[in-house]
C-alpha positions in Angstrom: 22.1 -5.5 15.2 25.4 -7.3 15.9 24.9 -10.0 13.2 25.1 -7.2 10.6 28.7 -6.6 11.4 29.6 -10.1 10.2 27.9 -9.7 6.8 30.1 -8.3 4.0 29.2 -4.9 2.7 28.0 -5.1 -1.0 29.8 -2.4 -3.0 27.5 0.1 -4.6 29.3 -0.5 -7.9 28.1 -4.1 -7.9 24.4 -3.0 -7.6 24.2 0.2 -9.6 27.2 0.2 -11.9 27.1 -1.0 -15.5 26.0 -4.6 -15.8 28.4 -7.0 -17.5 25.7 -7.7 -20.0 22.0 -7.0 -20.3 18.9 -7.3 -22.6 20.1 -10.4 -24.6 18.2 -11.1 -27.8 18.4 -13.4 -30.8 18.0 -12.5 -34.4 14.8 -13.6 -36.2 16.8 -16.2 -38.2 18.6 -17.4 -35.1 22.1 -16.7 -36.5 23.0 -13.8 -34.3 23.0 -12.9 -30.6 22.9 -9.3 -29.4 23.1 -7.6 -26.0 24.0 -4.4 -24.2 27.4 -4.2 -22.6 29.9 -1.6 -21.7 32.2 -0.2 -24.5 34.5 2.4 -23.1 32.5 2.3 -19.9 29.2 3.2 -21.7 26.5 0.7 -22.5 26.4 -0.1 -26.2 25.0 -2.8 -28.5 27.2 -5.9 -29.1 26.8 -8.7 -31.6 28.1 -12.2 -32.0 27.4 -15.3 -34.1 25.0 -17.7 -32.4 27.5 -20.5 -33.1 30.5 -18.5 -31.7 29.4 -16.2 -28.9 33.0 -15.3 -28.0 33.5 -13.6 -31.4 31.7 -10.5 -30.2 32.0 -6.9 -31.5 30.6 -3.6 -30.4 28.1 -2.3 -33.0 27.6 1.2 -31.5 29.9 3.7 -30.0 27.9 5.8 -27.6 30.3 7.8 -25.5 28.0 9.7 -23.1 24.5 8.4 -22.5 24.0 4.6 -22.3 21.9 2.8 -24.8 19.1 1.3 -22.7 16.8 -0.4 -25.3 17.5 -2.2 -28.5 15.6 -4.5 -30.9 16.1 -6.5 -34.1 14.6 -5.3 -37.4 11.9 -7.7 -38.6 14.1 -8.9 -41.5 17.1 -9.4 -39.2 19.5 -7.3 -41.3 19.9 -4.5 -38.7 19.7 -3.6 -35.0 17.5 -0.7 -33.9 17.7 1.4 -30.8 16.2 4.6 -29.4 18.1 7.4 -27.7 17.3 10.8 -26.2 19.6 13.7 -25.3 20.5 14.4 -21.7 17.2 12.9 -20.4 14.8 15.1 -22.5 12.8 12.0 -23.6 12.8 13.2 -27.2 13.7 9.7 -28.4 15.0 9.2 -31.9 15.3 5.9 -33.8 18.6 4.6 -35.0 19.6 1.7 -37.3 22.8 -0.3 -37.4 23.5 -2.6 -40.3 24.6 -6.0 -39.1 27.1 -6.6 -42.0 28.6 -3.2 -42.6 28.2 -1.7 -39.1 26.9 1.5 -40.7 24.7 3.5 -38.4 21.8 5.6 -39.7 19.5 8.1 -37.9 16.1 7.0 -39.1 14.2 9.9 -37.6 16.7 12.9 -38.0 14.6 15.6 -36.4 15.0 18.0 -33.5 12.7 18.0 -30.5 10.9 14.9 -31.8 9.7 11.8 -29.9 9.3 8.7 -32.0 6.6 6.1 -31.3 6.5 2.6 -32.8 2.9 2.3 -34.2 3.1 -1.1 -35.9 5.3 -3.9 -37.2 4.5 -6.9 -39.4 5.2 -10.7 -39.5 5.0 -10.6 -43.3 6.4 -7.2 -44.3 9.9 -7.4 -43.1 11.5 -4.2 -44.3 9.1 -1.6 -42.9 7.4 -0.4 -39.8 4.9 2.3 -38.9 6.2 5.1 -36.7 4.6 8.1 -35.1 6.5 11.4 -35.2 5.5 14.7 -33.6 8.0 16.9 -35.5 5.1 18.8 -37.3 3.2 19.5 -34.0 4.7 18.5 -30.7 1.2 17.6 -29.4 0.3 15.1 -32.2 2.1 12.1 -33.7 1.6 11.8 -37.4 1.9 8.2 -38.7 4.6 7.4 -41.2 5.6 4.2 -43.0 9.4 3.8 -42.5 11.4 1.8 -44.9 14.1 0.3 -42.7 16.4 -0.4 -45.7 16.4 3.0 -47.4 15.3 5.2 -44.4 12.5 6.6 -46.5 9.6 8.1 -44.5 6.1 8.1 -46.2 3.3 10.1 -44.5 0.4 7.7 -43.9 -1.9 9.9 -41.7 -1.7 13.5 -40.6 -3.0 13.5 -37.0 -4.7 16.3 -35.3 -7.0 14.5 -32.9 -5.8 11.1 -31.7 -3.6 9.9 -28.8 -2.7 6.6 -30.4 -3.2 4.2 -33.3 -3.2 0.4 -34.0 -2.3 -1.3 -37.3 -2.7 -4.8 -38.6 -0.1 -7.1 -40.2 -0.4 -5.4 -43.5 0.7 -2.1 -41.8 -2.7 -0.7 -42.5 -4.1 1.5 -39.8 -7.2 -0.1 -38.3 -7.9 1.9 -35.2 -7.4 5.4 -33.6 -7.8 6.2 -29.9 -8.9 9.5 -28.4 -9.7 10.6 -24.9 -13.4 11.4 -24.4 -14.9 14.2 -22.2 -15.5 11.7 -19.4 -11.8 10.9 -19.2 -12.3 7.5 -20.8 -11.2 6.4 -24.3 -13.1 6.2 -27.6 -11.9 3.7 -30.2 -12.5 4.6 -33.9 -12.2 2.4 -36.9 -10.4 3.5 -40.1 -12.4 3.5 -43.3 -9.7 3.6 -45.9 -7.5 6.6 -45.1 -10.1 8.4 -42.9 -11.5 7.7 -39.4 -15.1 6.9 -38.9 -17.1 9.6 -37.0 -18.6 7.3 -34.3 -16.5 5.1 -32.1 -17.0 1.3 -32.3 -15.9 0.9 -28.7 -15.7 3.3 -25.8 -14.7 3.3 -22.1 -15.7 5.4 -19.2 -13.0 7.0 -17.0 -13.3 4.2 -14.5 -12.3 1.6 -17.1 -9.6 3.7 -18.9 -6.7 2.0 -17.1 -7.9 -1.6 -17.2 -9.2 -1.7 -20.8 -7.1 -1.6 -24.0 -6.8 -3.4 -27.3 -4.1 -6.0 -27.3 -3.6 -6.4 -31.0 -4.9 -8.2 -34.1 -4.3 -11.7 -35.4 -2.1 -11.7 -38.5 -5.1 -12.2 -40.7 -6.9 -9.4 -39.0 -10.0 -11.5 -38.2 -9.6 -11.3 -34.4 -8.9 -8.3 -32.2 -7.8 -9.1 -28.6 -8.8 -7.0 -25.7 -7.6 -6.7 -22.1 -10.9 -5.5 -20.8 -12.3 -4.4 -17.4 -15.7 -3.2 -18.6 -18.5 -4.7 -16.7 -16.1 -6.3 -14.2 -13.3 -5.5 -11.8 -10.1 -7.1 -13.1 -9.1 -6.9 -16.7 -9.9 -10.2 -18.6 -8.7 -11.4 -21.9 -11.2 -11.4 -24.7 -11.2 -12.2 -28.4 -13.4 -10.1 -30.6 -14.5 -11.1 -34.1 -13.7 -8.1 -36.2 -16.5 -8.9 -38.7 -19.3 -9.5 -36.3 -18.1 -7.8 -33.1 -18.8 -10.9 -31.1 -16.6 -11.3 -28.1 -15.3 -14.5 -26.4 -13.8 -14.6 -22.9 -10.5 -16.4 -22.9 -9.1 -15.9 -19.4 -9.8 -14.0 -16.2 -8.5 -13.8 -12.6 -10.3 -12.5 -9.6 -7.3 -10.9 -7.8 -5.3 -9.3 -10.6 -5.5 -8.1 -14.2 -4.4 -10.2 -17.1 -1.1 -8.4 -17.6 0.3 -9.8 -20.8 0.0 -12.5 -23.6 2.3 -14.8 -25.5 1.3 -14.9 -29.2 2.0 -17.2 -32.1 4.4 -15.3 -34.3 2.9 -16.7 -37.5 -0.8 -16.3 -36.7 -0.9 -13.8 -33.9 -3.1 -16.2 -31.8 -2.8 -16.1 -28.0 -0.8 -19.1 -26.8 -0.6 -18.1 -23.1 -1.1 -15.3 -20.7 0.4 -13.8 -17.5 -1.2 -12.7 -14.2 0.8 -10.9 -11.5 -0.6 -10.5 -8.1 2.1 -11.1 -5.5 4.0 -13.4 -7.9 4.1 -13.6 -11.7 2.1 -16.7 -13.0 2.1 -17.8 -16.6 -0.8 -20.0 -18.0 -0.2 -21.8 -21.3 -3.2 -22.3 -23.7 -1.1 -24.3 -26.1 0.3 -27.8 -25.3 3.7 -27.1 -26.9 4.2 -23.9 -25.0 3.0 -25.6 -21.8 5.6 -28.3 -22.2 8.4 -25.8 -22.8 7.5 -23.9 -19.6 7.3 -27.1 -17.6 10.8 -28.0 -18.9 12.1 -24.5 -17.9 10.4 -24.6 -14.5 12.2 -27.9 -13.8 15.6 -26.4 -14.7 15.5 -22.9 -13.2 15.3 -21.5 -9.7 13.0 -18.5 -9.2 11.1 -16.6 -11.8 11.7 -16.7 -15.6 10.2 -15.6 -18.9 10.9 -15.1 -22.6 12.8 -12.0 -23.7 13.4 -12.9 -27.4 12.3 -15.6 -29.9 13.4 -16.7 -33.4 10.9 -16.4 -36.2 10.6 -20.2 -36.3 10.0 -20.1 -32.5 12.5 -22.9 -32.1 14.9 -20.9 -29.9 14.1 -18.6 -27.0 16.2 -16.3 -25.0 15.2 -16.8 -21.3 15.6 -14.4 -18.5 15.9 -15.9 -15.0 15.6 -14.1 -11.7 16.9 -16.4 -9.0 15.8 -13.8 -6.4 18.8 -14.1 -4.1 21.4 -14.4 -6.9 22.2 -12.2 -9.9 19.9 -12.4 -12.9 20.9 -14.9 -15.5 20.1 -15.3 -19.2 19.9 -18.6 -21.1 19.6 -19.8 -24.7 16.8 -22.4 -24.9 16.8 -24.7 -28.0 13.2 -26.1 -28.0 13.9 -28.8 -30.6 17.0 -30.1 -29.0 15.7 -29.6 -25.4 18.8 -27.8 -24.3 19.2 -24.9 -22.0 22.7 -23.2 -22.3 24.0 -20.3 -20.3 24.2 -17.0 -22.2 25.5 -14.7 -19.4 25.1 -13.5 -15.8 24.1 -9.9 -15.7 26.2 -9.0 -12.6 28.6 -11.8 -11.9 30.2 -9.8 -9.1 27.1 -10.5 -7.1 27.7 -14.2 -7.2 27.9 -15.3 -3.5 26.9 -11.8 -2.2 24.6 -11.8 0.9 21.5 -11.0 -1.0 18.3 -11.1 1.0 14.9 -12.7 0.1 11.9 -10.7 -0.7 8.5 -11.5 1.0 5.2 -10.9 -0.7 2.6 -9.8 1.9 -0.9 -8.4 2.2 -1.5 -5.3 4.5 -5.0 -4.1 5.4 -5.7 -0.4 5.0 -7.8 1.4 7.6 -10.9 1.2 5.4 -10.5 -2.4 4.6 -8.5 -2.5 1.3 -5.9 -5.2 0.8 -2.5 -3.6 -0.1 -0.3 -6.1 -1.9 3.2 -5.3 -0.6 6.8 -6.5 -0.6 9.2 -6.7 2.3 12.9 -7.3 2.4 14.4 -7.7 5.9 17.7 -6.2 6.9 20.7 -8.6 6.5 21.2 -10.7 9.6 17.9 -9.7 11.2 16.1 -13.0 10.5 18.4 -15.9 11.4 15.6 -18.5 11.5 14.2 -17.4 8.1 10.6 -17.0 9.3 10.1 -13.6 7.6 10.2 -11.7 10.9 13.2 -9.9 12.4 14.4 -10.8 15.9 13.8 -7.2 17.0 12.4 -4.0 15.5 14.9 -2.0 13.5 15.2 0.9 11.2 13.0 0.7 8.0 12.8 2.5 4.7 9.4 2.8 3.1 10.3 2.7 -0.6 7.4 4.2 -2.7 6.9 3.5 -6.4 6.4 6.1 -9.0 3.4 6.6 -11.3 1.3 6.6 -9.3 -0.5 4.5 -11.9 2.2 1.8 -11.8 3.1 -1.0 -9.3 5.7 -2.7 -7.4 6.5 -6.3 -8.2 8.3 -9.3 -6.6 11.9 -10.0 -7.6 15.5 -8.8 -7.4 15.5 -5.1 -6.6 18.9 -3.3 -6.4 17.5 -0.6 -4.0 16.0 -3.2 -1.7 19.3 -5.1 -1.7 21.5 -2.1 -0.9 19.2 -0.9 1.9 18.9 -4.3 3.4 22.6 -4.8 3.3 23.1 -1.5 5.1 20.9 -2.6 7.9 17.4 -1.4 7.0 14.2 -3.3 6.5 12.6 -2.2 3.2 8.9 -2.1 2.6 7.3 -1.4 -0.8 3.5 -0.9 -0.8 1.0 -1.0 -3.7 -1.2 1.7 -2.4 -4.6 2.5 -3.9 -4.2 3.9 -7.4 -1.6 1.3 -8.2 -2.3 -0.7 -11.3 -2.6 -4.4 -11.9 -5.2 -5.2 -9.2 -8.4 -4.3 -10.9 -10.2 -1.0 -11.6 -11.8 -0.8 -8.1 -8.3 -0.5 -6.6 -7.2 2.1 -9.1 -10.3 4.2 -8.8 -10.1 4.1 -5.0 -7.2 6.5 -5.6 -9.1 9.1 -7.6 -8.5 12.6 -6.3 -6.8 11.0 -3.3 -3.2 12.4 -3.7 -2.1 13.3 -0.1 -5.3 11.8 1.3 -6.3 8.1 1.2 -3.3 7.2 -1.0 -1.1 8.7 1.7 -3.1 7.0 4.4 -2.3 3.6 2.9 1.4 4.3 3.3 0.9 5.4 6.9 -1.2 2.3 7.5 1.7 0.2 6.1 4.1 1.9 8.5 1.8 1.2 11.4 1.5 -2.4 10.3 5.3 -2.8 10.3 5.6 -1.3 13.8 2.8 -3.5 15.2 4.4 -6.6 13.6 7.7 -5.8 15.4 9.5 -5.0 12.1 10.0 -1.3 12.3 11.2 0.9 15.2 8.7 3.8 15.4 11.3 6.5 15.5 13.5 5.0 12.7 11.3 5.0 9.6 12.5 6.8 6.4 10.4 7.4 3.3 12.0 7.4 -0.1 10.9 7.3 -3.8 11.0 8.7 -7.2 8.4 10.6 -9.3 5.1 9.9 -7.4 7.3 8.3 -4.8 9.2 11.6 -4.5 5.9 13.4 -4.1 4.9 10.8 -1.4 8.2 11.6 0.4 7.4 15.3 0.4 3.9 14.6 1.5 5.2 12.4 4.3 7.5 15.1 5.7 4.9 17.8 5.4 1.5 16.2 6.1 2.7 13.6 8.7 6.0 15.0 9.9 5.9 13.0 13.1 5.9 9.6 11.3 9.2 9.7 9.4 12.7 10.2 10.6 13.9 11.5 7.2 13.1 11.4 3.5 14.7 11.0 0.1 12.8 12.6 -2.8 13.9 11.9 -6.4 12.3 14.0 -9.1 9.1 14.4 -7.1 6.5 17.2 -7.7 6.0 19.6 -4.9 3.2 21.7 -6.5 0.5 19.8 -8.3 -0.9 22.9 -10.0 2.4 23.7 -11.7 3.0 20.0 -12.4 -0.2 19.8 -14.5 0.5 23.1 -16.2 4.0 21.9 -17.5 3.3 18.4 -18.8 5.0 17.5 -22.1 2.9 18.6 -25.1 2.5 15.0 -26.3 0.6 14.3 -23.0 -2.0 17.0 -23.8 -4.3 14.6 -25.6 -4.6 12.6 -22.4 -4.8 15.5 -19.9 -8.4 14.9 -19.0 -7.5 11.7 -17.2 -5.1 13.7 -14.9 -7.9 16.2 -14.2 -10.3 13.4 -13.3 -7.9 11.4 -11.2 -6.0 14.3 -9.5 -8.2 17.4 -9.7 -9.1 19.9 -12.4 -7.1 23.1 -12.0 -9.7 24.9 -14.3 -12.4 24.5 -11.6 -12.5 26.2 -8.2 -13.0 22.9 -6.4 -10.3 21.1 -8.4 -7.7 23.8 -7.9 -8.4 23.9 -4.1 -7.9 20.1 -4.1 -4.6 20.3 -5.9 -3.3 23.1 -3.7 -4.3 21.2 -0.5 -2.4 18.1 -1.7 0.7 20.1 -2.7 3.6 19.8 -0.1 5.0 23.2 -1.3 2.3 25.0 0.7 3.2 23.1 3.9 7.0 23.3 3.5 7.3 25.0 6.9 6.0 21.8 8.5 9.1 19.9 7.6 11.1 19.1 10.7 13.1 16.1 9.6 16.2 15.8 7.3 15.3 15.8 3.6 17.4 14.9 0.6 16.2 16.0 -2.9 17.6 14.9 -6.2 16.5 16.3 -9.6 17.4 16.0 -13.2 17.6 19.4 -14.9 16.1 18.2 -18.2 13.2 16.3 -16.7 10.2 16.9 -19.1 7.6 15.4 -16.7 8.6 16.9 -13.3 10.4 20.1 -14.2 13.3 21.3 -12.1 11.1 24.0 -10.8 9.2 21.4 -8.7 12.4 20.8 -6.7 13.6 24.4 -6.8 10.2 25.7 -5.4 10.3 23.5 -2.2 14.0 24.0 -1.7 13.4 27.8 -1.9 10.5 27.6 0.5 12.5 25.6 3.0 15.4 28.0 2.8 13.0 30.9 3.4 11.7 29.1 6.5 15.2 28.4 7.7 14.8 24.6 7.3 17.9 22.7 6.3 17.7 20.6 3.1 20.2 18.8 0.9 19.6 19.4 -2.8 21.5 17.5 -5.6 21.0 18.6 -9.2 22.1 16.7 -12.3 22.5 19.0 -15.4 22.6 16.1 -17.9 19.7 13.9 -16.6 15.9 13.8 -16.8 13.3 11.8 -15.0 15.7 9.6 -13.2 19.4 8.9 -13.7 20.5 7.0 -16.7 24.2 7.3 -16.4 25.7 4.8 -14.0 28.2 7.4 -12.7 25.3 9.6 -11.7 23.3 6.8 -10.3 26.3 5.7 -8.2 26.8 9.2 -6.9 23.1 9.5 -5.9 23.0 6.2 -4.0 26.4 7.1 -2.4 24.9 10.3 -1.1 21.6 8.6 -0.1 23.2 5.8 2.0 25.4 8.3 3.8 22.4 10.6 4.3 20.4 7.7 5.8 23.2 6.7 8.0 23.3 10.1 9.7 19.7 9.7 10.9 18.9 5.9 10.9 22.4 4.9 11.9 22.7 2.1 9.5 26.1 1.4 7.8 27.3 3.0 4.6 30.1 2.6 2.1 32.1 5.8 2.4 31.7 8.4 -0.4 35.3 8.2 -1.5 35.8 9.8 -4.9 32.4 8.6 -6.2 31.2 12.1 -7.1 34.2 12.9 -9.3 33.1 11.2 -12.5 29.5 12.2 -12.0 27.9 15.6 -12.9 26.2 15.9 -9.5 26.0 19.5 -8.2 25.4 19.8 -4.5 23.2 23.0 -4.6 22.3 23.0 -0.9 23.2 21.2 2.3 26.6 19.6 1.9 27.0 19.6 5.7 24.0 17.2 6.2 25.7 14.2 4.5 28.7 12.5 6.0 31.7 12.9 3.6 30.3 15.8 1.6 31.8 18.4 3.8 30.5 21.9 4.9 
């Protein structure tokens, strides 16, 4: 592909290193701006006055693991964030006082995972949290005073997977999985839960039906509901009478989110995402604001933070072929001011457009998919390359999740290196209605995998992919799909990259985190029940471990040692089986990571190894490894010789 030689190589650091800024927010009173940015090379929380953004100071001092999520306390006096240890997903809640800078651990417990159960528009100094420090399987509900740090037990839980509260921080609902694999919803009567559920779902509706919260006065409960239909629609339920009113629906995709009035809790608009994200306003003022923004911004946008008065919004903007930008939108003044560019080093970089496409499966399902063509391969911009070339099938995790349209660092790196990149929403993916999800039930390694193979065949027939130069790559379920691809269909793929992917579905289900136990029935119904002879046989047949001797193509495996979802044993098992069979494999282990790689140094090391691994087989280009591994904790357990630059 000669044109590729004339296109600059985008440095890995620009795509996967620390962003300059991220996750911009505004305080409830509109006086402060906050964001994440490097402090001593680690992402921390920063703060600046709204009227003087340059007067910024770091509010936290994380030195090892980056802070990846932060929020404002309802009263605006403090910043909150959650953090785990080395990827163990035992997230604790921390508070930083805006004035003094004093930091407090609000949930000072070991081996505990905090959940936010409820917050309030009228009670500003408290929230409800769930803590599993008494029993790792169950989250007890506590009222947390954000000022004093006092925790008051509200409900000791020995039965329920989740809760919902109203604006008074009173528990109104408890959820439990039923024997069918669906969900039962119970009302609270004072401090106790009623014996009979007031709403229930079957297994088929469990992933498209959920309560979406109460209005502030508690008179209306919103639902995203797929019962009696395919796609999830938005309903309002009168809490006194139980009467339900349909607000919005879409034939192709679920209603995926709502925008609420912060004073009343009423729905002002909703989002539907099929191939592209579409917002529909139900309020004239909101509609006018979105029309204004649509006229000012290129690409997709949305609200990431709002003041209590709703007069100022922080707007994210994905221009798609330029780095993400964030703006401050003053609704009263009608001004849109730049806040920051997330990765300014990507300004002017040769970023490639993404194409939303529909692919037909062999049994007639429509698979919403996303294609990014290799840099330089489509000079006339018609969405088709001039000639077939190497392709990476990039498979999403979950599997009960989805791929979406927009800037994607992995797509951009791979396309810049000379590969077409295809991401497929295979059956079992969420967002496209319950029929699409349920078509994946008990289809791991079967029809779910067939969808991926059908997408590859589509790309070959369309003149996009060269048949002998297709790689498969992904994390979590995508890692499983990689292993399945190289074991079940070894002739299809030239190589594979598996990140934290399970190799043995039986051991995967036997080692789930304890706080997932209340929901284990859904795994049995959708994957196979290891407690039955038929289910166990299904799980074993779908486990790549037992077909490891079928692997004939190069394989790269990356694993976090502290992963609570897909244990290190999942990677160890298949690496061991391949070694026993005399099959080469490259295995990279990160001792301080979990289900994916949070530290930029580790992420950079992984993608450096990956692009050089792919270059060996697919013959794309790669930025040399250089000294990228030195600051990372990556341990090359097996197969250094299979990656250019790693050595023997």
